[in-house]
BALOBA-1460 file (C-alpha; in Angstrom, 3 decimals):
// residues 266
<rec num="1" residu="x" x="-143.966" y="134.222" z="-181.424"/>
<rec num="2" residu="x" x="-147.432" y="135.051" z="-182.835"/>
<rec num="3" residu="x" x="-148.670" y="131.578" z="-181.929"/>
<rec num="4" residu="x" x="-147.404" y="132.006" z="-178.356"/>
<rec num="5" residu="x" x="-149.095" y="135.409" z="-178.028"/>
<rec num="6" residu="x" x="-152.453" y="134.162" z="-179.358"/>
<rec num="7" residu="x" x="-152.324" y="131.156" z="-177.037"/>
<rec num="8" residu="x" x="-151.501" y="133.378" z="-174.063"/>
<rec num="9" residu="x" x="-154.388" y="135.753" z="-174.772"/>
<rec num="10" residu="x" x="-156.916" y="132.929" z="-175.142"/>
<rec num="11" residu="x" x="-155.617" y="131.218" z="-172.004"/>
<rec num="12" residu="x" x="-155.882" y="134.457" z="-170.007"/>
<rec num="13" residu="x" x="-159.487" y="134.992" z="-171.131"/>
<rec num="14" residu="x" x="-160.430" y="131.477" z="-170.047"/>
<rec num="15" residu="x" x="-158.489" y="131.879" z="-166.788"/>
<rec num="16" residu="x" x="-160.290" y="135.074" z="-165.779"/>
<rec num="17" residu="x" x="-163.655" y="133.628" z="-166.815"/>
<rec num="18" residu="x" x="-163.137" y="130.686" z="-164.454"/>
<rec num="19" residu="x" x="-161.667" y="132.923" z="-161.762"/>
<rec num="20" residu="x" x="-164.721" y="135.137" z="-161.523"/>
<rec num="21" residu="x" x="-167.228" y="132.316" z="-161.979"/>
<rec num="22" residu="x" x="-167.110" y="131.563" z="-158.260"/>
<rec num="23" residu="x" x="-165.193" y="129.515" z="-155.694"/>
<rec num="24" residu="x" x="-166.634" y="126.088" z="-156.528"/>
<rec num="25" residu="x" x="-166.133" y="126.306" z="-160.335"/>
<rec num="26" residu="x" x="-162.608" y="127.542" z="-159.684"/>
<rec num="27" residu="x" x="-161.852" y="124.633" z="-157.350"/>
<rec num="28" residu="x" x="-163.227" y="122.135" z="-159.872"/>
<rec num="29" residu="x" x="-161.171" y="123.697" z="-162.674"/>
<rec num="30" residu="x" x="-158.043" y="123.660" z="-160.499"/>
<rec num="31" residu="x" x="-158.634" y="120.000" z="-159.670"/>
<rec num="32" residu="x" x="-158.844" y="119.200" z="-163.379"/>
<rec num="33" residu="x" x="-155.628" y="121.149" z="-164.016"/>
<rec num="34" residu="x" x="-153.901" y="119.067" z="-161.334"/>
<rec num="35" residu="x" x="-155.068" y="115.840" z="-162.978"/>
<rec num="36" residu="x" x="-153.956" y="117.072" z="-166.415"/>
<rec num="37" residu="x" x="-150.523" y="117.961" z="-165.055"/>
<rec num="38" residu="x" x="-150.201" y="114.539" z="-163.455"/>
<rec num="39" residu="x" x="-151.253" y="112.902" z="-166.720"/>
<rec num="40" residu="x" x="-148.397" y="114.723" z="-168.453"/>
<rec num="41" residu="x" x="-145.883" y="113.934" z="-165.713"/>
<rec num="42" residu="x" x="-146.809" y="110.244" z="-165.569"/>
<rec num="43" residu="x" x="-146.536" y="110.056" z="-169.344"/>
<rec num="44" residu="x" x="-142.949" y="111.239" z="-169.089"/>
<rec num="45" residu="x" x="-141.963" y="109.079" z="-166.119"/>
<rec num="46" residu="x" x="-143.578" y="105.661" z="-166.512"/>
<rec num="47" residu="x" x="-145.459" y="103.339" z="-168.849"/>
<rec num="48" residu="x" x="-147.019" y="101.333" z="-166.029"/>
<rec num="49" residu="x" x="-150.804" y="101.710" z="-165.837"/>
<rec num="50" residu="x" x="-150.674" y="100.426" z="-162.269"/>
<rec num="51" residu="x" x="-148.204" y="103.114" z="-161.194"/>
<rec num="52" residu="x" x="-150.324" y="105.799" z="-162.860"/>
<rec num="53" residu="x" x="-153.449" y="104.436" z="-161.182"/>
<rec num="54" residu="x" x="-151.796" y="104.588" z="-157.760"/>
<rec num="55" residu="x" x="-150.718" y="108.161" z="-158.480"/>
<rec num="56" residu="x" x="-154.211" y="109.276" z="-159.465"/>
<rec num="57" residu="x" x="-155.672" y="107.635" z="-156.353"/>
<rec num="58" residu="x" x="-153.185" y="109.478" z="-154.148"/>
<rec num="59" residu="x" x="-154.030" y="112.751" z="-155.913"/>
<rec num="60" residu="x" x="-157.757" y="112.288" z="-155.286"/>
<rec num="61" residu="x" x="-157.106" y="111.470" z="-151.620"/>
<rec num="62" residu="x" x="-154.937" y="114.559" z="-151.213"/>
<rec num="63" residu="x" x="-157.362" y="116.899" z="-153.000"/>
<rec num="64" residu="x" x="-160.241" y="115.570" z="-150.894"/>
<rec num="65" residu="x" x="-158.215" y="116.068" z="-147.732"/>
<rec num="66" residu="x" x="-157.348" y="119.648" z="-148.622"/>
<rec num="67" residu="x" x="-160.966" y="120.432" z="-149.475"/>
<rec num="68" residu="x" x="-162.279" y="119.106" z="-146.138"/>
<rec num="69" residu="x" x="-159.359" y="120.573" z="-144.136"/>
<rec num="70" residu="x" x="-157.931" y="117.177" z="-143.160"/>
<rec num="71" residu="x" x="-154.720" y="117.415" z="-145.184"/>
<rec num="72" residu="x" x="-152.540" y="115.667" z="-142.575"/>
<rec num="73" residu="x" x="-154.862" y="112.655" z="-142.488"/>
<rec num="74" residu="x" x="-154.966" y="112.579" z="-146.294"/>
<rec num="75" residu="x" x="-151.158" y="112.557" z="-146.497"/>
<rec num="76" residu="x" x="-150.974" y="109.635" z="-144.074"/>
<rec num="77" residu="x" x="-153.685" y="107.765" z="-145.997"/>
<rec num="78" residu="x" x="-151.950" y="108.350" z="-149.341"/>
<rec num="79" residu="x" x="-148.590" y="107.112" z="-148.030"/>
<rec num="80" residu="x" x="-150.168" y="104.092" z="-146.364"/>
<rec num="81" residu="x" x="-152.123" y="103.292" z="-149.529"/>
<rec num="82" residu="x" x="-148.927" y="103.464" z="-151.592"/>
<rec num="83" residu="x" x="-147.194" y="101.011" z="-149.248"/>
<rec num="84" residu="x" x="-150.135" y="98.591" z="-149.466"/>
<rec num="85" residu="x" x="-150.113" y="98.955" z="-153.241"/>
<rec num="86" residu="x" x="-146.379" y="98.216" z="-153.382"/>
<rec num="87" residu="x" x="-146.747" y="95.034" z="-151.321"/>
<rec num="88" residu="x" x="-149.814" y="93.833" z="-153.212"/>
<rec num="89" residu="x" x="-148.106" y="94.237" z="-156.600"/>
<rec num="90" residu="x" x="-144.580" y="93.306" z="-155.526"/>
<rec num="91" residu="x" x="-142.619" y="92.030" z="-158.510"/>
<rec num="92" residu="x" x="-145.058" y="93.543" z="-160.986"/>
<rec num="93" residu="x" x="-144.232" y="97.210" z="-160.494"/>
<rec num="94" residu="x" x="-140.891" y="98.974" z="-160.302"/>
<rec num="95" residu="x" x="-140.735" y="100.497" z="-156.837"/>
<rec num="96" residu="x" x="-138.491" y="103.307" z="-158.128"/>
<rec num="97" residu="x" x="-141.062" y="104.349" z="-160.720"/>
<rec num="98" residu="x" x="-143.827" y="104.075" z="-158.128"/>
<rec num="99" residu="x" x="-142.066" y="106.204" z="-155.533"/>
<rec num="100" residu="x" x="-141.024" y="108.790" z="-158.155"/>
<rec num="101" residu="x" x="-144.585" y="109.056" z="-159.488"/>
<rec num="102" residu="x" x="-146.089" y="109.315" z="-155.999"/>
<rec num="103" residu="x" x="-143.529" y="111.959" z="-154.992"/>
<rec num="104" residu="x" x="-144.466" y="114.046" z="-158.034"/>
<rec num="105" residu="x" x="-148.133" y="113.496" z="-157.147"/>
<rec num="106" residu="x" x="-147.554" y="114.958" z="-153.695"/>
<rec num="107" residu="x" x="-145.566" y="117.840" z="-155.148"/>
<rec num="108" residu="x" x="-148.038" y="118.796" z="-157.870"/>
<rec num="109" residu="x" x="-151.201" y="118.240" z="-155.818"/>
<rec num="110" residu="x" x="-150.227" y="119.825" z="-152.506"/>
<rec num="111" residu="x" x="-148.348" y="122.786" z="-153.957"/>
<rec num="112" residu="x" x="-151.026" y="123.567" z="-156.558"/>
<rec num="113" residu="x" x="-153.732" y="123.062" z="-153.955"/>
<rec num="114" residu="x" x="-152.344" y="126.062" z="-152.079"/>
<rec num="115" residu="x" x="-153.791" y="128.238" z="-154.857"/>
<rec num="116" residu="x" x="-157.282" y="127.128" z="-153.835"/>
<rec num="117" residu="x" x="-156.464" y="127.744" z="-150.165"/>
<rec num="118" residu="x" x="-155.423" y="131.309" z="-150.918"/>
<rec num="119" residu="x" x="-158.554" y="131.826" z="-153.023"/>
<rec num="120" residu="x" x="-160.899" y="130.670" z="-150.247"/>
<rec num="121" residu="x" x="-159.061" y="131.814" z="-147.117"/>
<rec num="122" residu="x" x="-157.391" y="135.064" z="-148.207"/>
<rec num="123" residu="x" x="-159.213" y="136.237" z="-151.325"/>
<rec num="124" residu="x" x="-158.712" y="136.974" z="-154.999"/>
<rec num="125" residu="x" x="-156.292" y="139.858" z="-154.528"/>
<rec num="126" residu="x" x="-153.836" y="137.780" z="-152.533"/>
<rec num="127" residu="x" x="-154.165" y="134.867" z="-154.942"/>
<rec num="128" residu="x" x="-153.317" y="137.207" z="-157.792"/>
<rec num="129" residu="x" x="-149.857" y="137.675" z="-156.296"/>
<rec num="130" residu="x" x="-148.945" y="134.135" z="-157.349"/>
<rec num="131" residu="x" x="-149.603" y="134.814" z="-161.005"/>
<rec num="132" residu="x" x="-148.096" y="138.307" z="-160.959"/>
<rec num="133" residu="x" x="-144.862" y="136.825" z="-159.634"/>
<rec num="134" residu="x" x="-144.853" y="133.717" z="-161.837"/>
<rec num="135" residu="x" x="-145.868" y="135.230" z="-165.158"/>
<rec num="136" residu="x" x="-144.073" y="138.529" z="-164.527"/>
<rec num="137" residu="x" x="-140.901" y="136.659" z="-163.632"/>
<rec num="138" residu="x" x="-141.129" y="134.377" z="-166.682"/>
<rec num="139" residu="x" x="-141.662" y="137.309" z="-169.042"/>
<rec num="140" residu="x" x="-138.914" y="139.408" z="-167.460"/>
<rec num="141" residu="x" x="-136.444" y="136.505" z="-167.553"/>
<rec num="142" residu="x" x="-137.167" y="135.967" z="-171.242"/>
<rec num="143" residu="x" x="-136.677" y="139.577" z="-172.320"/>
<rec num="144" residu="x" x="-133.768" y="140.335" z="-169.983"/>
<rec num="145" residu="x" x="-132.066" y="137.143" z="-171.098"/>
<rec num="146" residu="x" x="-132.715" y="137.904" z="-174.765"/>
<rec num="147" residu="x" x="-131.359" y="141.442" z="-174.713"/>
<rec num="148" residu="x" x="-128.767" y="141.337" z="-171.916"/>
<rec num="149" residu="x" x="-127.970" y="137.673" z="-171.358"/>
<rec num="150" residu="x" x="-124.291" y="136.742" z="-171.670"/>
<rec num="151" residu="x" x="-123.670" y="134.209" z="-168.903"/>
<rec num="152" residu="x" x="-125.451" y="130.859" z="-168.824"/>
<rec num="153" residu="x" x="-127.259" y="130.024" z="-165.580"/>
<rec num="154" residu="x" x="-127.358" y="126.197" z="-165.544"/>
<rec num="155" residu="x" x="-126.798" y="125.116" z="-169.169"/>
<rec num="156" residu="x" x="-126.970" y="121.377" z="-168.472"/>
<rec num="157" residu="x" x="-130.551" y="121.815" z="-167.245"/>
<rec num="158" residu="x" x="-131.812" y="124.769" z="-169.294"/>
<rec num="159" residu="x" x="-129.387" y="125.985" z="-171.997"/>
<rec num="160" residu="x" x="-131.272" y="129.213" z="-172.763"/>
<rec num="161" residu="x" x="-131.511" y="130.613" z="-169.232"/>
<rec num="162" residu="x" x="-128.959" y="133.263" z="-168.284"/>
<rec num="163" residu="x" x="-127.740" y="134.881" z="-165.073"/>
<rec num="164" residu="x" x="-128.784" y="138.300" z="-166.398"/>
<rec num="165" residu="x" x="-132.263" y="137.007" z="-167.167"/>
<rec num="166" residu="x" x="-132.551" y="135.494" z="-163.708"/>
<rec num="167" residu="x" x="-131.444" y="138.642" z="-161.890"/>
<rec num="168" residu="x" x="-133.647" y="140.821" z="-164.070"/>
<rec num="169" residu="x" x="-136.615" y="138.580" z="-163.304"/>
<rec num="170" residu="x" x="-136.103" y="138.940" z="-159.537"/>
<rec num="171" residu="x" x="-135.889" y="142.738" z="-159.724"/>
<rec num="172" residu="x" x="-138.825" y="143.198" z="-162.092"/>
<rec num="173" residu="x" x="-141.007" y="140.713" z="-160.177"/>
<rec num="174" residu="x" x="-140.413" y="142.716" z="-156.995"/>
<rec num="175" residu="x" x="-141.371" y="145.958" z="-158.750"/>
<rec num="176" residu="x" x="-144.455" y="144.401" z="-160.348"/>
<rec num="177" residu="x" x="-145.637" y="143.161" z="-156.951"/>
<rec num="178" residu="x" x="-145.323" y="146.639" z="-155.485"/>
<rec num="179" residu="x" x="-147.287" y="148.048" z="-158.420"/>
<rec num="180" residu="x" x="-149.912" y="145.323" z="-157.983"/>
<rec num="181" residu="x" x="-150.172" y="146.046" z="-154.242"/>
<rec num="182" residu="x" x="-150.609" y="149.756" z="-154.987"/>
<rec num="183" residu="x" x="-153.395" y="149.064" z="-157.501"/>
<rec num="184" residu="x" x="-155.175" y="146.679" z="-155.133"/>
<rec num="185" residu="x" x="-154.894" y="149.238" z="-152.325"/>
<rec num="186" residu="x" x="-156.529" y="151.900" z="-154.515"/>
<rec num="187" residu="x" x="-159.248" y="149.421" z="-155.514"/>
<rec num="188" residu="x" x="-160.093" y="148.720" z="-151.878"/>
<rec num="189" residu="x" x="-158.583" y="145.222" z="-151.785"/>
<rec num="190" residu="x" x="-155.289" y="145.576" z="-149.883"/>
<rec num="191" residu="x" x="-153.016" y="142.548" z="-149.741"/>
<rec num="192" residu="x" x="-153.024" y="140.712" z="-146.439"/>
<rec num="193" residu="x" x="-155.383" y="141.743" z="-143.668"/>
<rec num="194" residu="x" x="-157.627" y="144.759" z="-144.418"/>
<rec num="195" residu="x" x="-156.813" y="146.097" z="-140.935"/>
<rec num="196" residu="x" x="-153.071" y="145.557" z="-141.385"/>
<rec num="197" residu="x" x="-152.187" y="145.340" z="-145.075"/>
<rec num="198" residu="x" x="-148.786" y="144.152" z="-146.232"/>
<rec num="199" residu="x" x="-146.198" y="146.902" z="-146.480"/>
<rec num="200" residu="x" x="-144.670" y="147.645" z="-149.860"/>
<rec num="201" residu="x" x="-141.329" y="146.426" z="-148.503"/>
<rec num="202" residu="x" x="-142.832" y="143.065" z="-147.547"/>
<rec num="203" residu="x" x="-144.549" y="142.779" z="-150.924"/>
<rec num="204" residu="x" x="-141.300" y="143.574" z="-152.753"/>
<rec num="205" residu="x" x="-139.387" y="140.974" z="-150.714"/>
<rec num="206" residu="x" x="-142.078" y="138.396" z="-151.386"/>
<rec num="207" residu="x" x="-141.885" y="139.206" z="-155.091"/>
<rec num="208" residu="x" x="-138.112" y="138.749" z="-155.127"/>
<rec num="209" residu="x" x="-138.183" y="135.493" z="-153.153"/>
<rec num="210" residu="x" x="-141.148" y="134.281" z="-155.176"/>
<rec num="211" residu="x" x="-139.314" y="134.976" z="-158.431"/>
<rec num="212" residu="x" x="-136.325" y="132.942" z="-157.275"/>
<rec num="213" residu="x" x="-138.669" y="130.115" z="-156.280"/>
<rec num="214" residu="x" x="-140.475" y="130.436" z="-159.601"/>
<rec num="215" residu="x" x="-137.223" y="129.947" z="-161.479"/>
<rec num="216" residu="x" x="-136.309" y="126.983" z="-159.289"/>
<rec num="217" residu="x" x="-139.667" y="125.395" z="-160.061"/>
<rec num="218" residu="x" x="-139.072" y="125.918" z="-163.766"/>
<rec num="219" residu="x" x="-135.581" y="124.418" z="-163.520"/>
<rec num="220" residu="x" x="-136.916" y="121.456" z="-161.547"/>
<rec num="221" residu="x" x="-139.442" y="120.670" z="-164.265"/>
<rec num="222" residu="x" x="-136.731" y="121.136" z="-166.896"/>
<rec num="223" residu="x" x="-134.436" y="118.711" z="-165.075"/>
<rec num="224" residu="x" x="-137.139" y="116.045" z="-165.147"/>
<rec num="225" residu="x" x="-137.667" y="116.673" z="-168.867"/>
<rec num="226" residu="x" x="-133.945" y="116.319" z="-169.490"/>
<rec num="227" residu="x" x="-133.798" y="113.039" z="-167.591"/>
<rec num="228" residu="x" x="-136.814" y="111.620" z="-169.418"/>
<rec num="229" residu="x" x="-135.745" y="112.864" z="-172.840"/>
<rec num="230" residu="x" x="-138.769" y="115.013" z="-173.707"/>
<rec num="231" residu="x" x="-138.976" y="118.601" z="-174.940"/>
<rec num="232" residu="x" x="-142.388" y="119.494" z="-173.494"/>
<rec num="233" residu="x" x="-144.745" y="117.725" z="-171.113"/>
<rec num="234" residu="x" x="-147.668" y="118.219" z="-173.499"/>
<rec num="235" residu="x" x="-148.932" y="120.012" z="-176.586"/>
<rec num="236" residu="x" x="-152.305" y="121.328" z="-175.470"/>
<rec num="237" residu="x" x="-151.109" y="124.971" z="-175.636"/>
<rec num="238" residu="x" x="-149.632" y="125.718" z="-179.092"/>
<rec num="239" residu="x" x="-146.220" y="127.268" z="-178.678"/>
<rec num="240" residu="x" x="-146.244" y="126.753" z="-174.905"/>
<rec num="241" residu="x" x="-146.375" y="122.995" z="-174.341"/>
<rec num="242" residu="x" x="-148.645" y="121.379" z="-171.781"/>
<rec num="243" residu="x" x="-150.208" y="122.295" z="-168.438"/>
<rec num="244" residu="x" x="-147.061" y="121.341" z="-166.559"/>
<rec num="245" residu="x" x="-144.951" y="123.505" z="-168.850"/>
<rec num="246" residu="x" x="-147.164" y="126.512" z="-168.071"/>
<rec num="247" residu="x" x="-147.655" y="125.918" z="-164.355"/>
<rec num="248" residu="x" x="-144.226" y="124.626" z="-163.290"/>
<rec num="249" residu="x" x="-143.232" y="128.036" z="-161.908"/>
<rec num="250" residu="x" x="-146.677" y="128.757" z="-160.444"/>
<rec num="251" residu="x" x="-146.634" y="125.509" z="-158.464"/>
<rec num="252" residu="x" x="-143.431" y="126.368" z="-156.622"/>
<rec num="253" residu="x" x="-144.634" y="129.839" z="-155.627"/>
<rec num="254" residu="x" x="-148.118" y="128.989" z="-154.343"/>
<rec num="255" residu="x" x="-147.197" y="127.592" z="-150.892"/>
<rec num="256" residu="x" x="-144.684" y="130.401" z="-150.303"/>
<rec num="257" residu="x" x="-147.270" y="133.102" z="-151.003"/>
<rec num="258" residu="x" x="-149.895" y="131.237" z="-148.977"/>
<rec num="259" residu="x" x="-147.848" y="130.851" z="-145.788"/>
<rec num="260" residu="x" x="-146.198" y="134.276" z="-145.969"/>
<rec num="261" residu="x" x="-149.434" y="136.199" z="-146.532"/>
<rec num="262" residu="x" x="-151.299" y="134.039" z="-143.994"/>
<rec num="263" residu="x" x="-148.664" y="134.669" z="-141.311"/>
<rec num="264" residu="x" x="-148.758" y="138.413" z="-141.965"/>
<rec num="265" residu="x" x="-152.556" y="138.455" z="-141.988"/>
<rec num="266" residu="x" x="-152.927" y="136.798" z="-138.585"/>
């Protein structure tokens, strides 16, 4: 437990340092996080250097497309490139491994990229919602499950998760989001549009839905780990695993927060 706490504190310090360093340093750091997560995912899914290379190329195409606001074109280019790659190396790569790796590349890159979109288009306060929901939900699920958990949620995927922990996470995440919205309002950075900030009801609903999505993202990553026979995706964070282990819930929430807040802010 002490190791996990120390790691969390150090990670938070680094996170906030990058966050307030500016938009460009943050985007560069986020791009590196995406590549690290893909490195961990590829390591679990395939041993083929060619498959990994195709995945990294698709990731770079997608990140470039999101940066220059041509995401649709980037998606088409990445899919077309994968098809060309498959034909060119037919018989030398397993198409199932290739398609699985490329799918995970799209998932990790596009979903995580929404964090940068929120940061640049909506602002720091709105981006903070992602982490309040993800980390608040994770913490609440752990403690509620530890002290009140009696019924297993999906034991074949994640044996330690409980129904009580899941429900507690949804409720507490909703309350934390309302508290966060209140603090941001008092600090002069209301969530959503400054002229029409998000209501506390909308923030609470987003927190609840986001918590459910956060848990689904965590379970999705756990399912992949089960299928590939690994305990953690990496070991870079002592007591926490790798980047993918820490960001699996964040990834799933980012596009939800982005599109919900953006639609309300219009």
